[in-house]
C-alpha positions in Angstrom: 1.7 -2.6 -8.2 0.6 0.8 -6.9 4.2 2.1 -6.8 4.4 1.5 -10.6 1.0 3.0 -11.2 2.2 6.2 -9.4 5.7 6.2 -10.9 4.3 6.0 -14.4 1.2 8.2 -13.7 -1.1 5.5 -15.0 -4.7 6.9 -15.2 -6.1 3.4 -15.7 -4.1 2.1 -12.7 -5.4 5.0 -10.6 -8.9 4.1 -11.6 -8.4 0.4 -10.7 -6.9 1.4 -7.3 -9.8 3.8 -6.6 -12.4 1.3 -7.6 -11.6 -0.6 -4.4 -13.5 2.1 -2.4 -16.9 3.6 -2.7 -17.5 7.1 -4.0 -18.4 8.2 -0.5 -15.1 6.8 0.8 -13.2 8.6 -2.0 -15.0 11.8 -1.4 -14.3 11.4 2.4 -10.5 11.3 1.7 -10.7 14.3 -0.6 -12.4 16.2 2.2 -10.1 14.8 5.0 -7.0 16.0 3.0 -8.5 19.4 2.7 -9.0 19.4 -1.0 -12.6 20.5 -0.9 -12.2 23.6 1.3 -10.0 26.6 2.0 -6.8 25.8 3.9 -7.1 29.0 6.1 -3.6 30.0 5.1 -2.6 33.4 6.5 -3.1 35.1 3.1 -6.1 37.2 2.0 -8.5 36.1 -0.7 -7.8 32.4 -0.6 -9.8 30.5 -3.2 -11.0 26.9 -3.2 -10.6 24.4 -5.9 -13.6 22.7 -7.6 -14.8 19.4 -6.3 -18.4 19.6 -7.5 -17.8 16.6 -9.7 -17.6 14.5 -6.5 -21.1 15.5 -5.4 -23.5 12.7 -4.4 -25.5 13.6 -7.6 -22.7 12.6 -9.9 -22.6 8.9 -10.4 -19.6 9.1 -12.8 -17.0 10.7 -10.6 -15.3 7.5 -9.8 -14.5 7.0 -13.5 -12.5 10.2 -13.9 -11.8 11.8 -10.5 -9.1 9.4 -9.3 -6.7 10.9 -11.7 -7.9 14.5 -11.3 -10.3 14.8 -14.2 -13.3 17.0 -13.3 -11.8 18.4 -10.1 -9.3 21.1 -9.5 -7.3 22.2 -6.4 -5.2 25.2 -5.6 -1.4 24.8 -5.2 -1.7 25.5 -1.4 -4.4 22.8 -1.1 -2.1 20.3 -2.9 0.9 21.3 -0.7 -1.3 20.9 2.4 -2.4 17.4 1.4 1.2 16.3 0.6 2.3 17.8 3.9 -0.1 15.5 5.7 1.7 12.5 4.1 5.1 13.9 4.9 4.0 14.4 8.5 3.0 10.8 9.0 -0.7 11.3 8.2 -1.2 14.4 10.3 -1.9 17.6 8.4 -0.9 21.1 9.7 -2.5 24.4 8.9 -0.2 26.1 6.3 1.4 29.4 7.0 3.6 31.9 5.1 4.7 33.8 8.2 8.1 32.6 9.4 7.1 33.1 13.0 3.9 31.1 12.8 3.7 27.8 14.6 2.4 24.6 13.0 -1.1 23.8 14.2 -1.6 20.0 14.0 -5.0 18.9 12.8 -6.8 15.5 13.1 -5.0 12.6 11.5 -6.2 11.8 8.0 -4.4 8.4 7.4 -2.4 6.0 9.6 1.3 6.5 10.1 2.0 3.2 8.2 -0.2 4.3 5.3 1.7 7.6 5.2 5.0 5.7 5.2 3.9 3.5 2.3 2.8 6.6 0.4 6.2 8.2 1.0 7.9 5.1 -0.4 5.6 5.2 -3.4 6.4 8.9 -3.9 10.2 8.1 -3.7 9.7 5.5 -6.5 8.1 8.3 -8.6 11.4 10.2 -8.3 13.8 7.3 -8.4 12.2 5.3 -11.2 9.3 7.2 -12.7 8.1 10.5 -14.1 9.8 12.6 -11.4 13.4 11.7 -12.2 14.3 15.3 -12.7 13.9 15.9 -9.0 16.6 13.4 -8.0 19.3 14.8 -5.7 22.7 13.1 -5.0 22.6 11.4 -1.6 19.1 12.6 -0.7 15.9 10.6 -1.0 13.3 12.9 -2.6 9.6 12.0 -2.4 7.3 13.5 -5.1 4.6 13.2 -7.6 4.2 14.6 -11.1 0.9 15.8 -12.5 -0.5 16.8 -15.9 -3.8 18.5 -16.2 -5.8 19.7 -19.2 -6.6 23.4 -19.3 -10.3 24.3 -19.0 -11.8 26.0 -22.1 -12.8 29.4 -20.9 -16.4 30.5 -21.7 -17.7 27.0 -22.5 -17.7 23.6 -21.0 -14.8 21.2 -21.5 -11.1 21.3 -22.0 -8.9 23.3 -24.4 -7.5 20.9 -27.0 -3.7 20.3 -26.7 -3.4 22.7 -23.7 -1.9 21.2 -20.5 -0.3 22.2 -17.2 2.5 20.1 -15.8 3.3 20.1 -12.1 5.4 18.5 -9.5 5.0 18.4 -5.7 7.5 16.9 -3.3 9.6 17.0 -0.2 13.0 15.9 1.1 14.6 14.2 2.8 11.9 11.6 2.5 12.7 10.0 5.9 12.5 13.3 7.9 11.1 16.0 5.6 12.4 19.5 6.1 11.8 21.0 2.6 
């Protein structure tokens, strides 16, 4: 089940789930969630991640991109994408100013798909690789990640070098944090 795939960070399971859509559909979701462009956060010098592996020229992207291989996103892009899930499928433009108002953007997934994704993210924290984020009496939704570090100055990845991450929100039913 997809909840177990996510809870256990199964790359093979992610590939099998993603294989149910075309590369164009997959690329469309990457773009809809804002992972292929700047978020326009109110900070100077925002950078974009790298999604060139998803170009129409690359016929192999669907074999490695579903678990993040060959693509990179900035932390603010990842937070924005997860925020869309927490907001029932509707992303908002991120801000760092406390007096800024949330600016809703077009819906990227249905409310029911967002609820299902939240439940899957809760299982990651309750039963999977995100157990360290559990809080007594509060349902936490989250997802862990592990990425290889890019080898600087030449193509490929640095052997044995990884970055671990976690992104999440709570309470899962009505996210505030």
